[in-house]
N, C-alpha and C positions, 0 to 999 in steps of 0.2 A: 504494500500500500504506500501511497506517496507521502502521507504524513506520519508514517510509523516511526517510532523512536527506537534507536538501537541501544539496548541495555547491555552493559558489560557482563561477561559470563559469570563473574563472582560478585556482582553488585548486590544481589539479594542476600547472599551468604554473609557479605561484609556487614550489611545493615543489621542482620540477625544477631551478630556478635557484639554490636555496640550497646553500651549500657544506657539505661534511661537517663535523661538529663545531660548527657555528654554532648558537647558542641560538635556539629558536623564539620568534618575535615574536607579539604578540597578534593574534588573528584579527580581520579587518575592517580591518587596516591597509593592505591592498593590497600595497605593496612593503615593508612592515615599518617601518623607522625613521621616515619622514616623519610618518606619522599619530601615532606614539607621542610624537614631539617636540612636535608641535602640541598634543597633549592635556595636556602639563604646564603648570601655571600659571606665567606669567611667562617662558615659553620664548621665545627669540629666533628669528625666522624665518630659516631657512638657505636660500640659493639651491638650486634643484633640482640643478644640476650638482655643487655641493659635496656635497649629501646623497648623490647617487648614487655619487660617487667615494669618500666616506668609508665608506659601507656596503658597498662592493665589489659591489653588485648591478649586473647588466647592464642596459642600456637596454631599455625595454619594446619588444617586437616588434609590428609592425603586424598587425592581425587578417587572417587569410587569407580570400580570397573563397571562398565555398562552390562546390564543383565540380558540384553537382547542379542549378545554375540556380535556386536557391531565392530567399530574400528578398534576398540580396546581389547577384543578377544585375541588370544594368541593363535599363531598358525597351527599349533598342535590341536587345539580344539576344532578349528575349521577342518583340518584333515580328518579328525575323528568323525566329525559330522558327515563328511563326504563318504567315508567308508561305511558308516552306518546306513546312510541313504542308499548306497550302492548294494549293500548286503540285503536290505529289505526289498529292493527292486528285484534282485536276483531270486530271492525266495518267492516273491509274487509270481515271477515267470515260471518257476519250477512248479508251483502249486496249480497255476492255471494252464500249464502246458504250452506257454508261449515261447518255445525255444525250438531250435532246428537241429536235426541230425542228418548226416548224409546217408547214402545208400548202404554204407558199411556199418552204420551205427555210431559214427564218430560225432561226439558232442563237443564242439570247439569251446563253447562258453564254460561248460563244466570242467573241461581239461585245464583251461587257462586259470580259472578262478579257484578251483578246489583241488584237483588232482596234482597239478604242478606245485601248489602251495603246500600240499602234504609231503611231496617228495623233496622239496627244496631244502628243508633243514637237514635231511639225510645227506643230500648232495653237498651242501655248503659247510655244515658244521661237523658232520660225522666222518665222511670220507674225504672232505676237503679237496674236491675234484679240481684239477688243473686242466684247462682245455687249450689245445694248440691246433693251429691250422684250420679253424672253423670257417675261415674265409674261402677255403677250397671248395666248399659246398656252393653251387651256383645260387645267385640271388633270385632267379626265377627259372621256371621250367623244371622238368623231372630230373631226378638224380637217384642213383642206387648206391647206398652206403653199405659196404661189406665189412664186417668186423669180426674179430675173434670172440669166442664165447667161453666163459669160465665162471667158477664161483659157487657151484652146487645149486644155488638158487639164481634165477635170471635177473639179478639186480643190475647187471651191467647194461642190459638193454634199456632199463628205466633211467639209469644215470646218463646214458647216451642221449636219450630223448630230452632230458632236462638240459643237457649241454647245448643241443641244437636250438631248443626253444628259448633259452635265456641269453645265449651268446652270439647267435648268428646275426650279422648286421641287418638282414632283412626280416628278422623275427620269424623264421620258417618253422614249420611243424614237421616232426619226424613220424612217419607211419610205419610201425614195426610189423614184420611178418612173424607170426607166432606158430608154435607147434599145435597139433590137434588137442593135446592134453590141456592146454590153456582154456579151450572153449568147451570143455566138458566139466570143468570144476565149477561148483556153485559160487556165486558172488564174483569170483575171479573172472569168469566168462563175461559178465555184464560190465565190470570195470574195464576189462581189456577192450571191449567194443567201444565204450564211451571214450577211452583214451586214444582211439584211432588205430588200434591193432587189428589185424585181419589174418585170415588163415594163410599159411605159407604155401600158396599154390601159384603156379605161373600165371593163371588167368587173372586172379585178383591183383597180383603184382603189376602185370602189364597194364591193366585198366587204370590203376593209380598213377603209374609212371606217365602214361599218355595224357592223363588229366593234369600233369604238371606238378605232382606231389613228390616230396622227398621220402623215399622208401628205405627202410633199414632191414638188412638180413644178416643172419649169423649162420653161415653154411655148416659149421661143425655140428650144430644141433646138440643132441644129448651126449654125443661122443666128446664134445668139448666141455660142456658144463658139468658132466659127471666123471671126468677123468681123475685119476688119483693125484695126490699132491706131489708125488715124485715126478710126474710128467708135466708140471706146471710150465706154462709159457711155451710149450711145444705144440704147435698147431696140428690138429687132427686132419683127416681127409676132408676136402671141401666138396664131397658128393660128386656128381657127374657133371658139374658146371651148369646146372639149370639156371642159376642167377645170371650167368653171362649170356645165355640164350635170350633171357627176358630183356636184358639191357639192350642187346643187339636189335631185337624186334621193335623196342620202343625208341631206339636211337638216342639213349640218354647216357651220360658219362657214369663211370663206376668210380666211387670215392673209397679207397681203402681206409680202414680205421683200426687203430691199435689201442687196446685198453690194458693198462698196467695197474695192478692193485686189487682186482677182483679175485685173482687166484687164491689169495691168502685170507679172505673173509671167513671161509669155512674149510680149513685144511682137511681134505677128504683122505683119511688113512685106511678106510675100509668100506665095504659095500655088503649090506645084508641082502644078498640076492634072493634067498628063499622068501623073506618078508616082502621083497619088492614084487616077486611073482604073485604072491597072494593078494597084494594090494593093487596089482595092475600098473605098477610104476616102473619107469626105466631103471631106477636104482633107489636104494634107501641108504643115505650116507652115514658113515661112522666117522666122527671127528673127535678131536681131543676133548670137546665139551658136550657133544651129543652122541648118544642119549644119556650120558652119565649125569648131567646136570638138569635133565628134564627140559621143560620149556625154556629155562634160562640158557640152555645150551644152544638154542636156536638164534641167540643174539649174535649178529656178525661181528667180527673183530674190526676195530676202527682203523683200517689201513688207509694209507695215503694213495689216492688214485691220480693217474694221468690219462687223459683221452686225447689222442692225436689223430687228426684227419689229414690224410696224405694227398699228394697231387692227384687230381682226377685223371682217369684213363678214358679218353673219348672213344665213342663207338659210332658216331654219326657218319663217319667216312666209309664205313663198310656197306656193301650192297645188301638189300633185303634178304637174299638167299644165304648170307653169311651165317645166319642163326642155325642153319642146318649143316654147317661144316663142322664135323667133330674135331678135326685137328685144330681149327681156329679156336673153338671153345676150350679145348685142352690147354692151348698156349696162353690164352687170356686168363683162364682160371689159375694156371701156375704163376703167371705174372702177378696177379692180385695177391695170391697166397704168399709169394716170396717177398713182396713189398711189405705186407703186414708183419711177417716173421722178422724181417730185417729191422723194422722200426721197433718191434718189441725188444729185440736185443739191445738196440741203441738206447732205448728208454731205461732198460734195466741197468745198463752201465752207468747212466747218469743219475740213477736213484741213490740217494744217500742212505735211506733206511726204508724198511717196509711200512713203518708207522709215521715217518716224518719226511 
């Protein structure tokens, strides 16, 4: 309004502290006396405590923090409110079914906000994973990551998935090819599908690669993950080269990946084969802590991990019929295997300790 009077922020508070019968002091003096004294020519500076005591004015009160979360609210509170709002919105979409999954059952939102958050403490704090060469994964288009497999339980695949998700410059997602056993276990089956895993078959892998996805495969399978501790870091047979044939058909590069640290989380010193046959499992491991310590023996050892992605091996220069050439598949399979094995040896030489 044109005739509105501007009132100083602390004017009402200053009047409230003045005693009845006290003479009004010049405006703009703040607490009254001090400004007036300093304005007089030749006036001597009086300490603040003495001025306050002499004037009878109370000590100024600290400004109160606004209750509406305005400008005075700290950044921590604002961040907490944003996380709370995001969490409530996420729960609402889960309850109402307003979320999407692809044809393989992959739930990107659940993976990003829940599953990765659950795996990240294990990745960052427990195994303290160091990632190298993640920039070798293409920023766009399909790619096939081929890695060694070890550790009795397939934690290496999950840690590799977190490494790509959290460290790739383009924020890519890794779609792992898993064994049949994963998809017959209750709970595990559903979580694997939600996390983007799919059955390790050539048809599904090729569809994902042609759609521009990053696909991960561990050709050693149960032979690698269930090998005895005495054979650690010695690659097992890579099958018949089916992953090479899939990459050739899709025309995508093959990225070798070497993982050090997973071999020691469950040192497998024996295999209860009879029990494994009864349970329909590929093996039942015997380790220094399991089954002797019961459920506590299933806790993995906190080893220090390194995951290194090697130089990609291009396949788009080969003709379409190259996927049917057994000699070419053998040579490429051997090239990938040798590159992974060589990198494993190099990382082991550089490692100071299993746990540091």
